PAPA-245581 format. One record per residue (C-alpha): chain; residue in one letter; residue number from 1; y, z, x. Coordinates in steps of 0.2 Angstrom, whole numbers. Example, Ala and Ser with C-alpha at 12.3 -4.5 7.8 and 13.67 -1.06 7.14 Angstrom:
// PAPA-245581
[vexba "A","A",1,[-22,39,62]]
[vexba "A","S",2,[-5,36,68]]
***
This chain:
// PAPA-245581
[vexba "A","M",1,[201,1024,325]]
[vexba "A","I",2,[197,1042,330]]
[vexba "A","R",3,[180,1044,335]]
[vexba "A","T",4,[172,1061,330]]
[vexba "A","L",5,[157,1072,333]]
[vexba "A","I",6,[152,1085,321]]
[vexba "A","V",7,[142,1100,328]]
[vexba "A","D",8,[134,1112,316]]
[vexba "A","D",9,[117,1119,314]]
[vexba "A","D",10,[120,1119,294]]
[vexba "A","A",11,[115,1102,289]]
[vexba "A","L",12,[125,1104,272]]
[vexba "A","V",13,[141,1108,282]]
[vexba "A","R",14,[137,1093,293]]
[vexba "A","L",15,[136,1082,277]]
[vexba "A","G",16,[151,1089,270]]
[vexba "A","L",17,[162,1087,285]]
[vexba "A","A",18,[155,1069,287]]
[vexba "A","D",19,[159,1064,270]]
[vexba "A","L",20,[176,1072,272]]
[vexba "A","L",21,[180,1063,288]]
[vexba "A","G",22,[173,1047,283]]
[vexba "A","G",23,[184,1046,269]]
[vexba "A","D",24,[200,1044,281]]
[vexba "A","P",25,[202,1027,286]]
[vexba "A","G",26,[209,1032,304]]
[vexba "A","I",27,[193,1042,307]]
[vexba "A","E",28,[174,1037,311]]
[vexba "A","V",29,[160,1050,313]]
[vexba "A","V",30,[150,1042,327]]
[vexba "A","A",31,[137,1056,330]]
[vexba "A","Q",32,[131,1073,323]]
[vexba "A","A",33,[123,1087,332]]
[vexba "A","A",34,[113,1103,326]]
[vexba "A","D",35,[117,1114,341]]
[vexba "A","G",36,[127,1115,357]]
[vexba "A","L",37,[114,1106,368]]
[vexba "A","Q",38,[113,1091,356]]
[vexba "A","A",39,[132,1091,356]]
[vexba "A","I",40,[132,1088,375]]
[vexba "A","E",41,[119,1074,374]]
[vexba "A","R",42,[128,1066,359]]
[vexba "A","A",43,[145,1066,368]]
[vexba "A","S",44,[137,1059,384]]
[vexba "A","A",45,[128,1044,374]]
[vexba "A","F",46,[144,1040,362]]
[vexba "A","R",47,[162,1039,366]]
[vexba "A","V",48,[169,1053,357]]
[vexba "A","D",49,[188,1057,353]]
[vexba "A","V",50,[186,1074,345]]
[vexba "A","A",51,[172,1086,342]]
[vexba "A","L",52,[172,1098,327]]
[vexba "A","V",53,[161,1112,334]]
[vexba "A","D",54,[154,1127,325]]
[vexba "A","V",55,[153,1144,334]]
[vexba "A","R",56,[136,1152,330]]
[vexba "A","M",57,[122,1140,333]]
[vexba "A","P",58,[105,1141,340]]
[vexba "A","V",59,[100,1135,357]]
[vexba "A","M",60,[118,1134,365]]
[vexba "A","D",61,[132,1142,356]]
[vexba "A","G",62,[149,1133,351]]
[vexba "A","I",63,[159,1142,365]]
[vexba "A","T",64,[147,1137,379]]
[vexba "A","A",65,[146,1119,371]]
[vexba "A","T",66,[165,1118,371]]
[vexba "A","A",67,[167,1122,389]]
[vexba "A","R",68,[153,1109,393]]
[vexba "A","L",69,[160,1096,382]]
[vexba "A","R",70,[178,1099,391]]
[vexba "A","A",71,[170,1096,408]]
[vexba "A","L",72,[162,1079,404]]
[vexba "A","P",73,[169,1063,411]]
[vexba "A","D",74,[181,1057,397]]
[vexba "A","A",75,[180,1074,389]]
[vexba "A","P",76,[182,1074,370]]
[vexba "A","K",77,[196,1086,363]]
[vexba "A","V",78,[187,1101,353]]
[vexba "A","I",79,[192,1109,337]]
[vexba "A","T",80,[182,1125,334]]
[vexba "A","L",81,[177,1128,316]]
[vexba "A","T",82,[170,1144,310]]
[vexba "A","T",83,[166,1155,295]]
[vexba "A","F",84,[170,1171,304]]
[vexba "A","D",85,[188,1175,306]]
[vexba "A","L",86,[186,1185,322]]
[vexba "A","D",87,[199,1186,336]]
[vexba "A","R",88,[186,1185,350]]
[vexba "A","Y",89,[181,1169,344]]
[vexba "A","V",90,[199,1162,345]]
[vexba "A","Y",91,[202,1169,363]]
[vexba "A","D",92,[184,1162,369]]
[vexba "A","A",93,[187,1145,361]]
[vexba "A","L",94,[204,1144,369]]
[vexba "A","A",95,[198,1148,386]]
[vexba "A","A",96,[184,1136,385]]
[vexba "A","G",97,[197,1123,382]]
[vexba "A","A",98,[198,1120,363]]
[vexba "A","D",99,[213,1113,356]]
[vexba "A","G",100,[211,1119,338]]
[vexba "A","F",101,[204,1133,329]]
[vexba "A","L",102,[201,1132,311]]
[vexba "A","L",103,[190,1143,297]]
[vexba "A","K",104,[178,1132,288]]
[vexba "A","D",105,[187,1136,272]]
[vexba "A","T",106,[203,1128,278]]
[vexba "A","D",107,[210,1115,265]]
[vexba "A","P",108,[202,1098,268]]
[vexba "A","A",109,[219,1090,270]]
[vexba "A","E",110,[222,1102,284]]
[vexba "A","I",111,[206,1098,293]]
[vexba "A","L",112,[210,1079,293]]
[vexba "A","R",113,[227,1083,299]]
[vexba "A","A",114,[220,1094,314]]
[vexba "A","V",115,[209,1079,319]]
[vexba "A","H",116,[224,1067,319]]
[vexba "A","L",117,[235,1080,328]]
[vexba "A","V",118,[222,1085,341]]
[vexba "A","A",119,[218,1067,345]]
[vexba "A","A",120,[236,1063,347]]
[vexba "A","G",121,[237,1078,360]]
[vexba "A","S",122,[244,1091,350]]
[vexba "A","A",123,[235,1107,345]]
[vexba "A","M",124,[232,1117,329]]
[vexba "A","L",125,[227,1135,325]]
[vexba "A","H",126,[222,1142,309]]
[vexba "A","P",127,[239,1151,303]]
[vexba "A","A",128,[231,1169,301]]
[vexba "A","A",129,[224,1167,319]]
[vexba "A","A",130,[239,1161,328]]
[vexba "A","R",131,[249,1176,326]]
[vexba "A","R",132,[236,1188,331]]
[vexba "A","V",133,[231,1176,346]]
[vexba "A","I",134,[248,1179,352]]
[vexba "A","D",135,[250,1197,349]]
[vexba "A","R",136,[235,1202,357]]
[vexba "A","Y",137,[236,1189,371]]
[vexba "A","H",138,[249,1200,379]]
[vexba "A","A",139,[241,1216,376]]
[vexba "A","S",140,[223,1211,382]]
[vexba "A","G",141,[223,1201,397]]
[vexba "A","G",142,[236,1188,398]]
[vexba "A","P",143,[244,1186,415]]
[vexba "A","A",144,[258,1197,421]]
[vexba "A","A",145,[275,1191,415]]
[vexba "A","S",146,[281,1189,433]]
[vexba "A","A",147,[266,1178,438]]
[vexba "A","A",148,[269,1168,423]]
[vexba "A","R",149,[288,1165,427]]
[vexba "A","A",150,[282,1160,445]]
[vexba "A","R",151,[272,1147,437]]
[vexba "A","L",152,[285,1141,426]]
[vexba "A","E",153,[296,1139,442]]
[vexba "A","R",154,[285,1123,445]]
[vexba "A","L",155,[294,1114,432]]
[vexba "A","T",156,[310,1105,431]]
[vexba "A","P",157,[324,1111,419]]
[vexba "A","R",158,[320,1098,407]]
[vexba "A","E",159,[301,1102,407]]
[vexba "A","R",160,[306,1120,403]]
[vexba "A","E",161,[316,1114,388]]
[vexba "A","V",162,[301,1104,382]]
[vexba "A","L",163,[289,1118,385]]
[vexba "A","A",164,[301,1131,376]]
[vexba "A","L",165,[300,1118,360]]
[vexba "A","L",166,[282,1116,363]]
[vexba "A","A",167,[278,1134,362]]
[vexba "A","E",168,[287,1135,345]]
[vexba "A","G",169,[273,1124,339]]
[vexba "A","R",170,[284,1108,338]]
[vexba "A","A",171,[276,1091,338]]
[vexba "A","N",172,[282,1078,351]]
[vexba "A","A",173,[292,1068,338]]
[vexba "A","D",174,[302,1085,334]]
[vexba "A","I",175,[305,1088,353]]
[vexba "A","A",176,[311,1071,356]]
[vexba "A","E",177,[323,1072,341]]
[vexba "A","R",178,[330,1089,347]]
[vexba "A","L",179,[332,1084,365]]
[vexba "A","T",180,[338,1066,362]]
[vexba "A","M",181,[324,1057,371]]
[vexba "A","R",182,[310,1045,367]]
[vexba "A","E",183,[294,1052,361]]
[vexba "A","S",184,[285,1043,375]]
[vexba "A","T",185,[296,1052,387]]
[vexba "A","V",186,[291,1069,379]]
[vexba "A","K",187,[273,1065,381]]
[vexba "A","A",188,[275,1061,399]]
[vexba "A","H",189,[284,1077,401]]
[vexba "A","V",190,[270,1087,391]]
[vexba "A","S",191,[256,1078,403]]
[vexba "A","R",192,[266,1084,419]]
[vexba "A","I",193,[268,1102,411]]
[vexba "A","L",194,[249,1104,409]]
[vexba "A","T",195,[246,1098,427]]
[vexba "A","A",196,[259,1109,435]]
[vexba "A","L",197,[254,1125,426]]
[vexba "A","A",198,[235,1121,428]]
[vexba "A","V",199,[231,1123,410]]
[vexba "A","T",200,[221,1111,399]]
[vexba "A","N",201,[230,1110,383]]
[vexba "A","R",202,[246,1113,373]]
[vexba "A","V",203,[241,1131,367]]
[vexba "A","Q",204,[237,1137,384]]
[vexba "A","A",205,[254,1131,390]]
[vexba "A","A",206,[262,1139,375]]
[vexba "A","L",207,[254,1156,378]]
[vexba "A","L",208,[259,1155,396]]
[vexba "A","A",209,[277,1151,390]]
[vexba "A","R",210,[277,1166,379]]
[vexba "A","D",211,[271,1178,392]]
[vexba "A","A",212,[284,1172,404]]
[vexba "A","G",213,[297,1176,390]]
[vexba "A","L",214,[302,1157,388]]
[vexba "A","A",215,[298,1158,369]]
[vexba "A","G",216,[299,1172,356]]
***
């Protein structure tokens, strides 16, 4: 069962998300919060696997809350949910450690899919945001290609193969099929890759791989 926390200052949005998530037999809503500070308190009081966090909130905004949530012991994964399709929110959310970024008008089935994917260790970006993140990341502050390549030298050849497919947005099962290995082995490789590259999630690893020229 995936234990979730809903963080949004709009009570109607919280109610709608709670109804949506509660209708999935594999998801349980264990707590709700109206701002980022409450989110920290709720996540500290309840074991949370995935937090869905709004960006614009009083008291503490969602970006700050995401960084604080990711710093907790047994930190929950975070999916940023916002009404505002603004690039800077995407970058700030990823930098804070978010594993997903979706707009609130995303199809309900895709929101449920995102919760399952993120809980399983994958990542999910709204399609319209993903391309802009990649394009502008290179043009506005991503690490130099040489530095990125140097970091990738910490990986074994097999880990680089896994990372290249990960950077294409492929799930563990797909990577396992393509490289003829067990899915559990892929998970172990991904965990090692994140540690070796000093990144917190698959999105950041993918961006680093693209900056190094490992993936198109």
